[in-house]
Residue frames as a rotation matrix with the C-alpha (Angstrom) as fourth column:
GLY 1
-0.257 0.439 -0.861 -138.27
-0.920 0.162 0.357 32.59
0.297 0.884 0.362 39.55
THR 2
0.391 0.537 0.747 -139.96
-0.640 0.742 -0.199 29.23
-0.662 -0.400 0.634 39.42
ASN 3
-0.662 -0.582 -0.473 -138.44
-0.749 0.523 0.406 26.04
0.011 0.623 -0.782 38.06
PHE 4
0.500 0.855 0.139 -140.82
-0.835 0.518 -0.184 23.32
-0.229 -0.024 0.973 36.82
MET 5
-0.292 -0.642 -0.709 -139.22
-0.699 0.649 -0.300 19.97
0.653 0.408 -0.638 37.29
ASP 6
0.786 0.465 -0.408 -139.79
-0.145 0.780 0.609 16.52
0.601 -0.419 0.680 38.64
LEU 7
-0.284 -0.894 0.347 -137.68
-0.601 -0.116 -0.791 16.40
0.747 -0.433 -0.505 41.82
LYS 8
0.764 0.587 -0.269 -137.96
-0.244 0.648 0.722 13.28
0.598 -0.485 0.638 43.88
PRO 9
0.358 -0.671 0.649 -136.00
-0.870 0.013 0.493 12.00
-0.340 -0.741 -0.579 46.86
TRP 10
-0.418 -0.635 -0.650 -133.56
-0.785 0.613 -0.094 9.14
0.458 0.471 -0.754 46.29
ILE 11
0.637 0.594 0.490 -135.09
-0.735 0.661 0.154 5.69
-0.233 -0.458 0.858 46.76
ASN 12
-0.351 -0.911 0.214 -132.42
-0.801 0.411 0.435 3.01
-0.484 -0.019 -0.875 47.10
LEU 13
-0.378 0.240 0.894 -134.73
0.169 0.968 -0.188 0.20
-0.910 0.080 -0.406 45.92
HIS 14
0.636 0.603 -0.482 -135.87
-0.303 -0.379 -0.874 2.10
-0.710 0.702 -0.059 42.77
TRP 15
0.703 -0.344 0.623 -134.53
0.657 0.649 -0.383 0.64
-0.273 0.678 0.682 39.44
MET 16
0.810 -0.394 0.434 -132.86
0.014 -0.727 -0.687 3.97
0.586 0.563 -0.583 38.64
SER 17
0.517 -0.608 0.603 -130.77
-0.853 -0.424 0.305 3.99
0.070 -0.672 -0.737 41.81
SER 18
0.565 -0.249 0.786 -129.89
-0.285 0.835 0.470 0.28
-0.774 -0.490 0.401 41.67
GLN 19
0.909 -0.218 0.356 -128.33
0.415 0.374 -0.830 0.26
0.048 0.902 0.430 38.21
LEU 20
0.744 -0.632 -0.216 -124.68
-0.250 -0.563 0.788 0.81
-0.620 -0.532 -0.577 39.08
HIS 21
0.290 -0.683 0.670 -122.80
0.822 0.537 0.191 -0.65
-0.491 0.495 0.717 36.08
VAL 22
-0.090 -0.451 -0.888 -120.48
-0.141 -0.877 0.460 1.76
-0.986 0.167 0.015 34.28
VAL 23
0.727 0.277 0.628 -120.95
0.583 0.233 -0.778 2.57
-0.362 0.932 0.008 30.55
HIS 24
-0.307 -0.837 -0.453 -118.58
0.166 -0.516 0.840 3.93
-0.937 0.182 0.298 28.06
ALA 25
0.805 0.589 0.071 -119.46
0.190 -0.142 -0.972 5.71
-0.562 0.796 -0.226 24.81
CYS 26
-0.489 -0.871 -0.046 -117.36
0.172 -0.148 0.974 5.74
-0.855 0.469 0.222 21.68
GLY 27
-0.940 0.284 -0.188 -119.12
-0.289 -0.373 0.882 7.69
0.180 0.883 0.432 18.96
PRO 28
-0.061 0.997 -0.048 -122.60
-0.838 -0.025 0.544 6.18
0.542 0.074 0.837 18.50
TRP 29
0.081 0.066 -0.995 -121.64
0.175 0.981 0.080 2.97
0.981 -0.181 0.068 20.38
VAL 30
0.054 -0.030 0.998 -122.23
-0.935 -0.351 0.040 2.60
0.350 -0.936 -0.047 24.07
GLY 31
0.106 -0.060 -0.993 -121.06
0.018 0.998 -0.058 -0.42
0.994 -0.012 0.107 26.00
ARG 32
0.895 0.283 0.343 -121.23
-0.363 0.016 0.932 -1.71
0.258 -0.959 0.117 29.53
ILE 33
-0.195 -0.976 -0.099 -118.03
-0.557 0.193 -0.808 -2.17
0.807 -0.102 -0.581 31.47
ARG 34
0.548 0.577 -0.605 -118.78
0.011 0.719 0.695 -5.29
0.836 -0.388 0.388 33.48
GLU 35
-0.059 -0.679 -0.732 -115.79
0.812 0.394 -0.431 -5.07
0.580 -0.620 0.528 35.85
GLN 36
-0.932 -0.357 0.065 -116.60
0.258 -0.778 -0.573 -1.62
0.255 -0.517 0.817 37.21
ARG 37
0.054 0.926 -0.375 -119.36
0.993 -0.009 0.120 -0.15
0.108 -0.378 -0.919 39.37
PHE 38
0.088 0.063 0.994 -120.41
0.179 -0.983 0.046 3.50
0.980 0.174 -0.097 39.47
PRO 39
-0.700 -0.533 -0.476 -119.18
0.534 0.052 -0.844 5.07
0.474 -0.845 0.248 42.77
GLN 40
-0.009 0.859 0.512 -122.60
0.065 -0.511 0.857 6.16
0.998 0.041 -0.052 43.90
GLU 41
0.717 0.265 -0.645 -122.25
0.583 0.281 0.763 5.03
0.383 -0.923 0.047 47.53
GLU 42
-0.204 -0.902 -0.380 -118.86
0.978 -0.202 -0.046 6.71
-0.035 -0.381 0.924 47.88
LEU 43
-0.653 0.031 0.757 -120.24
0.200 -0.957 0.212 10.06
0.731 0.290 0.618 46.75
GLY 44
0.421 0.903 0.091 -123.11
0.054 -0.125 0.991 9.68
0.906 -0.412 -0.101 49.22
ARG 45
0.517 -0.307 -0.799 -120.73
0.846 0.323 0.424 8.95
0.127 -0.895 0.427 52.07
ASN 46
-0.588 -0.807 -0.062 -118.91
0.809 -0.588 -0.024 12.12
-0.017 -0.064 0.998 51.21
GLY 47
-0.602 0.360 -0.712 -121.99
0.243 -0.767 -0.594 14.26
-0.760 -0.531 0.374 51.53
PHE 48
-0.905 0.298 -0.303 -123.54
-0.406 -0.392 0.826 14.24
0.127 0.870 0.476 48.08
SER 49
-0.350 0.880 0.320 -127.34
-0.222 0.254 -0.941 13.99
-0.910 -0.401 0.106 48.13
TRP 50
-0.977 0.079 0.200 -128.74
0.215 0.392 0.895 11.93
-0.007 0.917 -0.400 45.22
ALA 51
-0.212 0.957 -0.199 -132.16
-0.362 -0.266 -0.894 12.74
-0.908 -0.117 0.402 43.79
MET 52
-0.766 0.036 0.642 -134.20
0.536 0.586 0.607 11.56
-0.355 0.809 -0.468 40.84
GLY 53
0.007 0.803 -0.595 -136.73
-0.280 -0.570 -0.773 13.01
-0.960 0.172 0.220 38.39
ASP 54
0.559 0.177 0.810 -137.16
0.673 0.475 -0.568 13.18
-0.485 0.862 0.146 34.67
GLU 55
-0.486 -0.869 0.095 -135.28
0.728 -0.343 0.594 14.90
-0.484 0.358 0.799 31.94
TRP 56
-0.221 0.534 0.816 -138.13
0.695 -0.500 0.516 17.21
0.684 0.681 -0.261 30.88
TRP 57
0.037 0.191 -0.981 -138.28
0.896 -0.441 -0.052 20.60
-0.443 -0.877 -0.188 32.69
VAL 58
0.455 0.070 0.888 -138.66
0.409 -0.902 -0.139 24.38
0.791 0.426 -0.439 32.41
ILE 59
0.221 -0.491 -0.842 -136.03
0.962 -0.034 0.272 26.28
-0.162 -0.870 0.465 34.39
THR 60
0.889 0.054 -0.454 -134.97
0.103 -0.991 0.084 29.81
-0.445 -0.121 -0.887 35.16
ARG 61
0.734 -0.675 0.078 -132.05
-0.135 -0.257 -0.957 31.48
0.666 0.692 -0.280 33.45
GLY 62
0.261 -0.629 0.733 -130.22
-0.960 -0.248 0.128 31.44
0.101 -0.737 -0.668 36.79
LEU 63
0.465 -0.001 0.885 -130.50
-0.347 0.920 0.184 27.67
-0.814 -0.393 0.427 37.07
ALA 64
0.964 -0.106 0.243 -129.60
0.266 0.405 -0.875 27.20
-0.006 0.908 0.419 33.46
THR 65
0.545 -0.793 0.273 -126.50
-0.589 -0.594 -0.548 29.33
0.596 0.138 -0.791 34.05
TYR 66
0.208 -0.417 0.885 -125.56
-0.867 0.340 0.364 27.13
-0.453 -0.843 -0.291 37.03
PHE 67
0.763 0.188 0.618 -125.97
-0.029 0.966 -0.258 23.96
-0.646 0.179 0.742 34.95
VAL 68
0.839 -0.459 0.293 -123.41
0.394 0.139 -0.909 25.13
0.376 0.878 0.297 32.32
HIS 69
0.739 -0.605 0.297 -120.88
-0.673 -0.645 0.361 26.56
-0.027 -0.467 -0.884 34.85
SER 70
0.177 -0.781 -0.599 -117.42
-0.508 0.448 -0.735 25.10
0.843 0.434 -0.318 34.46
SER 71
-0.455 -0.355 0.817 -117.42
-0.891 0.180 -0.417 23.98
0.001 -0.917 -0.398 38.15
LEU 72
0.446 0.701 0.557 -119.81
-0.654 0.680 -0.332 21.15
-0.611 -0.216 0.761 37.14
GLU 73
0.316 -0.322 -0.892 -117.46
-0.869 0.279 -0.409 19.75
0.381 0.905 -0.192 34.55
PRO 74
-0.768 -0.633 0.096 -115.95
-0.619 0.696 -0.365 17.05
0.164 -0.340 -0.926 36.85
PHE 75
-0.399 0.707 0.584 -119.44
-0.279 0.513 -0.812 15.84
-0.873 -0.487 -0.007 37.81
LEU 76
0.578 0.524 -0.626 -120.53
-0.745 0.026 -0.666 15.91
-0.333 0.851 0.406 34.09
GLU 77
-0.212 -0.748 -0.629 -117.44
-0.876 0.431 -0.218 13.81
0.434 0.505 -0.747 33.30
LEU 78
-0.879 -0.073 0.471 -118.34
-0.356 0.758 -0.546 11.28
-0.317 -0.648 -0.693 36.01
MET 79
-0.095 0.975 0.201 -122.05
-0.360 0.154 -0.920 11.15
-0.928 -0.160 0.336 35.12
GLN 80
0.130 0.140 -0.982 -121.39
-0.990 -0.029 -0.135 10.40
-0.047 0.990 0.135 31.44
HIS 81
-0.674 -0.422 -0.606 -120.51
-0.442 0.888 -0.127 6.87
0.592 0.182 -0.785 32.57
ARG 82
-0.807 0.476 0.351 -123.73
-0.222 0.307 -0.926 6.38
-0.548 -0.824 -0.142 34.61
VAL 83
-0.720 0.664 0.203 -126.76
0.592 0.435 0.678 4.55
0.362 0.608 -0.706 33.29
ASN 84
0.298 0.954 -0.006 -129.93
0.880 -0.273 0.389 6.71
0.370 -0.121 -0.921 33.32
ALA 85
-0.663 -0.645 -0.380 -127.87
0.744 -0.622 -0.244 9.85
-0.079 -0.445 0.892 33.97
GLU 86
-0.751 0.352 0.559 -130.48
0.040 -0.821 0.570 12.15
0.660 0.450 0.602 32.47
GLU 87
0.304 0.947 -0.106 -133.04
0.110 0.075 0.991 11.08
0.946 -0.313 -0.082 35.08
ILE 88
0.494 -0.293 -0.819 -130.59
0.866 0.248 0.434 11.52
0.076 -0.923 0.377 37.95
PHE 89
-0.449 -0.860 0.241 -128.20
0.842 -0.497 -0.207 14.33
0.298 0.110 0.948 37.00
TRP 90
-0.337 0.279 0.899 -130.51
0.111 -0.937 0.332 17.37
0.935 0.211 0.285 37.00
ALA 91
0.695 0.717 0.054 -132.39
-0.024 -0.051 0.998 16.56
0.718 -0.695 -0.018 40.19
SER 92
0.521 -0.615 -0.592 -129.15
0.854 0.378 0.358 15.63
0.004 -0.692 0.722 42.02
VAL 93
-0.544 -0.680 0.492 -127.42
0.641 -0.715 -0.279 18.92
0.541 0.164 0.825 40.93
VAL 94
-0.005 0.635 0.773 -130.38
-0.156 -0.764 0.626 20.95
0.988 -0.117 0.103 42.18
SER 95
0.852 0.370 -0.371 -130.42
0.235 0.362 0.902 19.04
0.468 -0.855 0.221 45.44
ASN 96
0.333 -0.817 -0.470 -126.77
0.933 0.211 0.293 19.96
-0.140 -0.536 0.833 46.09
ILE 97
0.010 -0.318 0.948 -126.63
0.443 -0.849 -0.289 23.67
0.896 0.423 0.132 45.13
PRO 98
-0.598 -0.284 -0.750 -125.44
0.801 -0.204 -0.562 25.59
0.007 -0.937 0.349 48.23
GLY 99
-0.699 0.320 -0.640 -128.04
0.106 -0.838 -0.535 28.12
-0.707 -0.442 0.552 49.35
PHE 100
-0.886 0.417 0.205 -130.38
0.211 -0.032 0.977 27.34
0.414 0.908 -0.059 46.50
ALA 101
-0.714 0.635 -0.294 -133.59
0.125 -0.298 -0.946 29.28
-0.689 -0.713 0.134 47.22
GLN 102
-0.716 0.476 -0.511 -135.48
-0.688 -0.355 0.633 29.23
0.119 0.805 0.582 43.91
MET 103
0.050 0.846 0.530 -138.89
-0.749 0.383 -0.541 27.66
-0.661 -0.370 0.653 43.86
ILE 104
-0.968 -0.173 -0.179 -139.37
-0.247 0.762 0.599 24.15
0.033 0.624 -0.781 42.46
ALA 105
-0.111 0.992 0.052 -142.82
-0.864 -0.071 -0.498 23.47
-0.490 -0.100 0.866 41.21
GLU 106
0.152 0.194 0.969 -144.31
0.094 0.973 -0.210 20.26
-0.984 0.123 0.130 39.87
SER 107
-0.780 -0.557 0.284 -143.30
0.269 0.111 0.957 19.39
-0.565 0.823 0.063 36.40
VAL 108
-0.101 0.753 -0.651 -145.34
-0.620 -0.559 -0.550 20.82
-0.778 0.348 0.523 33.52
VAL 109
-0.723 -0.207 -0.659 -145.07
-0.655 0.508 0.560 17.61
0.219 0.836 -0.503 31.50
TRP 110
0.291 0.837 0.464 -148.04
-0.817 0.470 -0.335 15.28
-0.498 -0.281 0.820 31.04
CYS 111
-0.533 -0.351 -0.770 -147.33
-0.660 0.741 0.120 11.60
0.528 0.572 -0.627 30.40
ILE 112
0.484 0.728 0.486 -149.10
-0.869 0.465 0.170 8.34
-0.102 -0.504 0.857 31.31
PHE 113
-0.782 -0.623 -0.031 -148.00
-0.622 0.782 -0.030 4.87
0.043 -0.004 -0.999 32.24
SER 114
0.269 0.933 -0.240 -150.59
-0.867 0.343 0.362 2.31
0.420 0.110 0.901 31.32
ASP 115
0.420 -0.030 0.907 -150.84
-0.660 0.676 0.328 -1.27
-0.623 -0.736 0.264 32.67
THR 116
0.813 -0.122 0.569 -149.40
0.409 0.814 -0.411 -2.73
-0.413 0.567 0.712 29.50
ASP 117
-0.117 -0.946 -0.301 -146.01
0.109 -0.313 0.943 -2.51
-0.987 0.078 0.140 27.77
ASP 118
0.174 0.250 0.953 -147.66
0.886 0.382 -0.262 -2.59
-0.429 0.890 -0.155 24.32
TRP 119
0.794 0.237 0.560 -147.39
0.495 -0.786 -0.370 1.11
0.352 0.571 -0.742 23.82
ARG 120
0.814 -0.563 -0.139 -143.95
-0.262 -0.570 0.779 1.82
-0.518 -0.598 -0.611 25.42
ASP 121
0.516 -0.743 -0.427 -140.47
-0.610 0.031 -0.792 1.86
0.601 0.669 -0.437 24.09
ALA 122
-0.613 -0.629 -0.478 -139.25
-0.033 0.625 -0.780 0.20
0.789 -0.463 -0.404 27.28
LYS 123
-0.057 0.668 -0.742 -140.90
0.793 0.482 0.373 -1.04
0.607 -0.567 -0.557 30.45
HIS 124
-0.258 -0.131 -0.957 -139.88
0.846 -0.510 -0.158 2.09
-0.467 -0.850 0.242 32.44
SER 125
-0.991 -0.119 0.066 -140.99
0.136 -0.833 0.537 4.54
-0.008 0.541 0.841 29.74
PRO 126
-0.345 0.916 -0.206 -144.35
-0.330 -0.324 -0.886 6.30
-0.878 -0.238 0.414 29.47
ASP 127
0.246 0.574 0.781 -146.88
0.614 0.532 -0.584 5.31
-0.750 0.623 -0.221 26.82
ASN 128
-0.934 -0.351 0.065 -146.29
0.238 -0.477 0.846 6.48
-0.266 0.806 0.529 23.27
ILE 129
-0.021 0.955 -0.295 -149.40
0.050 -0.293 -0.955 8.46
-0.999 -0.034 -0.041 22.32
VAL 130
-0.939 -0.260 0.224 -150.19
0.196 0.128 0.972 7.49
-0.282 0.957 -0.069 18.79
ASP 131
-0.725 0.663 -0.186 -153.12
-0.646 -0.562 0.516 8.54
0.237 0.495 0.836 16.55
GLU 132
-0.287 0.660 -0.694 -155.00
-0.067 0.709 0.702 5.29
0.956 0.248 -0.159 16.95
ARG 133
-0.171 0.262 -0.950 -155.03
0.892 0.451 -0.036 5.65
0.419 -0.853 -0.311 20.69
LEU 134
-0.856 -0.193 0.479 -155.52
0.072 -0.963 -0.260 9.39
0.511 -0.188 0.839 21.05
ASP 135
0.064 0.981 0.184 -159.15
-0.327 -0.154 0.933 8.91
0.943 -0.120 0.310 22.09
THR 136
0.332 -0.017 -0.943 -157.92
0.702 0.673 0.235 6.89
0.631 -0.740 0.235 25.06
TYR 137
-0.409 -0.705 -0.580 -155.95
0.912 -0.330 -0.242 9.81
-0.021 -0.628 0.778 26.39
PHE 138
-0.495 0.055 0.867 -157.68
0.444 -0.842 0.307 12.85
0.747 0.537 0.392 25.07
GLY 139
0.583 0.812 0.012 -160.17
0.342 -0.259 0.904 13.32
0.737 -0.522 -0.428 27.95
GLU 140
0.601 -0.437 -0.669 -157.34
0.757 0.043 0.652 13.41
-0.256 -0.899 0.357 30.48
ILE 141
-0.506 -0.806 0.307 -155.10
0.862 -0.476 0.173 15.60
0.007 0.353 0.936 28.34
LYS 142
-0.183 0.578 0.796 -158.00
0.312 -0.733 0.604 18.14
0.932 0.359 -0.046 27.82
ARG 143
0.774 0.521 -0.359 -158.82
0.461 -0.075 0.884 18.07
0.434 -0.850 -0.298 31.55
ARG 144
0.471 -0.702 -0.534 -155.19
0.719 -0.046 0.694 18.75
-0.512 -0.710 0.483 32.57
TRP 145
0.286 -0.368 0.885 -154.28
0.861 -0.308 -0.406 21.07
0.422 0.878 0.228 29.71
PRO 146
0.813 0.058 0.580 -154.23
-0.076 -0.976 0.205 24.31
0.578 -0.210 -0.789 31.82
ASP 147
0.864 -0.432 0.258 -151.61
-0.274 0.026 0.961 22.75
-0.422 -0.902 -0.096 34.13
TYR 148
0.357 -0.719 0.597 -149.14
0.539 0.680 0.497 21.50
-0.763 0.144 0.630 31.52
PHE 149
0.065 -0.452 -0.890 -146.67
-0.545 -0.763 0.348 23.02
-0.836 0.463 -0.296 29.19
PHE 150
-0.200 -0.092 -0.976 -146.31
-0.945 0.280 0.167 19.99
0.258 0.955 -0.143 26.87
VAL 151
0.763 0.524 0.378 -147.41
-0.566 0.824 0.000 16.41
-0.311 -0.214 0.926 26.38
ARG 152
-0.279 -0.960 0.023 -144.73
-0.869 0.263 0.420 13.79
-0.410 0.097 -0.907 26.37
LYS 153
-0.745 -0.406 0.529 -144.29
-0.092 0.848 0.522 10.90
-0.661 0.340 -0.669 23.98
VAL 154
0.496 0.842 -0.212 -146.57
-0.300 -0.063 -0.952 11.71
-0.815 0.536 0.221 21.01
ARG 155
-0.662 -0.699 0.270 -145.88
-0.001 0.362 0.932 9.80
-0.749 0.617 -0.241 17.84
MET 156
-0.145 0.614 -0.776 -147.42
-0.959 -0.279 -0.042 10.10
-0.242 0.738 0.630 14.38
GLY 157
-0.567 -0.044 -0.823 -149.14
-0.566 0.747 0.349 7.00
0.599 0.663 -0.449 13.17
């Protein structure tokens, strides 16, 4: 089968890979633990290959089954304390599956990053596509529609 996901090599200077502070969740509250650093380099020295991507994908049943296997529980436990885990976890797991032979194709998600932060939730997030700006994006969405499964960050209003 084919998995559609954003799977990029690890870039040490990227903001995702350089945020190493540890976080802890307690119910809806999440706080940074200033005295601790995520053991990213240690895992790398021990043979783990980090990768990055996004958290929007379409995957095969076989890969989904692997993602929920109990053997990943220790890694899940560790990653719950990592900032931006959702943009690192999936790509890193796929990059470390022994003998993985399924096809990885380009993501089927369309999103856009404009030159301004006015339409984003955060500097690193794609634009929110709102009604008043739909005309700005519609030509590109229509042109790329056959290649994409869904459009990311649409908001009413």
